[in-house]
DOPAGU-493338 format. One line per 4 residues: their letters; for each residue x, y, z of N, C-alpha, C. Coordinates in Angstrom, 3 decimals, decimal comma. Layout:
BEGIN
a> X/Y/Z/X/Y/Z/X/Y/Z; ...;
END
This chain:
BEGIN
mhkk> 0,909/-1,186/0,054/-0,205/0,292/0,033/0,841/0,905/0,064; 2,102/1,124/0,764/2,594/2,076/0,791/3,626/2,634/-0,812; 4,047/1,387/-0,913/4,399/1,838/-2,497/3,875/2,488/-3,107; 2,419/1,898/-3,183/1,816/2,654/-4,430/1,201/3,930/-3,939;
dpnf> 1,547/4,673/-2,882/1,740/5,962/-2,523/2,081/6,916/-3,118; 3,396/6,972/-3,715/3,953/8,186/-4,096/3,547/8,084/-5,779; 3,549/6,942/-6,094/2,578/6,772/-7,757/1,426/7,542/-7,930; 0,666/6,605/-6,723/-0,721/7,580/-6,891/-0,655/9,112/-6,639;
hsvl> -0,111/9,148/-5,910/0,264/10,943/-5,691/0,501/11,789/-7,173; 1,306/10,805/-8,004/2,021/11,863/-9,390/1,022/11,483/-9,739; 0,441/10,279/-10,561/-0,976/10,352/-11,289/-1,970/11,295/-10,854; -2,039/11,661/-9,217/-3,348/12,429/-9,082/-2,748/13,681/-9,682;
rrvi> -1,641/14,186/-9,362/-1,054/15,387/-9,914/-1,081/15,874/-11,476; -0,837/14,577/-11,734/-1,003/14,798/-13,204/-2,667/14,983/-14,185; -3,312/14,375/-13,018/-5,017/14,501/-13,611/-5,122/16,010/-13,122; -4,771/16,903/-12,142/-5,060/17,708/-11,686/-4,544/18,562/-12,591;
ysid> -3,571/18,680/-13,358/-2,770/19,268/-14,421/-3,178/19,459/-14,904; -3,776/18,456/-15,932/-3,918/18,119/-17,350/-5,401/18,572/-16,903; -6,564/18,854/-15,945/-7,851/19,368/-15,915/-7,427/21,024/-16,082; -6,245/21,205/-15,382/-6,062/22,808/-15,567/-5,972/23,227/-16,381;
vvkq> -4,809/22,208/-17,509/-4,814/23,083/-18,941/-5,857/22,966/-19,425; -6,880/22,021/-19,713/-7,847/21,893/-19,938/-8,647/23,239/-20,206; -9,008/23,430/-18,845/-9,641/24,559/-18,360/-9,047/25,747/-18,761; -7,838/25,943/-18,644/-7,107/27,254/-19,272/-7,025/27,488/-21,171;
vsyn> -7,323/26,010/-21,557/-7,215/26,319/-22,998/-9,195/26,296/-23,524; -10,123/26,286/-22,730/-11,104/26,127/-22,965/-11,755/27,463/-22,398; -10,859/28,528/-21,441/-11,052/29,885/-21,267/-10,636/30,650/-22,310; -9,189/30,433/-22,953/-9,104/30,832/-24,033/-9,536/31,000/-24,989;
dqkf> -10,493/29,892/-25,625/-11,215/29,559/-26,786/-12,500/30,330/-26,556; -12,722/30,536/-25,333/-14,137/31,474/-24,893/-13,551/32,895/-25,384; -12,754/33,376/-24,517/-12,343/34,718/-24,717/-12,071/35,137/-26,147; -11,542/34,284/-27,303/-11,309/34,222/-28,544/-12,458/34,498/-29,288;
ymay> -13,416/33,615/-28,718/-14,580/33,597/-29,256/-15,499/34,857/-29,019; -15,526/34,979/-27,836/-16,145/36,647/-27,770/-15,511/37,838/-28,331; -14,597/37,682/-28,451/-13,513/38,781/-29,382/-13,794/38,612/-30,767; -14,176/37,607/-31,304/-14,456/37,233/-32,547/-15,916/37,614/-33,179;
r> -16,592/37,640/-31,849/-18,299/38,165/-32,338/-18,007/39,490/-32,381;
END
């Protein structure tokens, strides 16, 4: 259980990071869309 802990943590951080990236990209798309209108 303890051996999997750091691996799980890194996976969790990667998931959070990718979610953050997706949010940022969608936010930029929204901004571009609003400017385009």
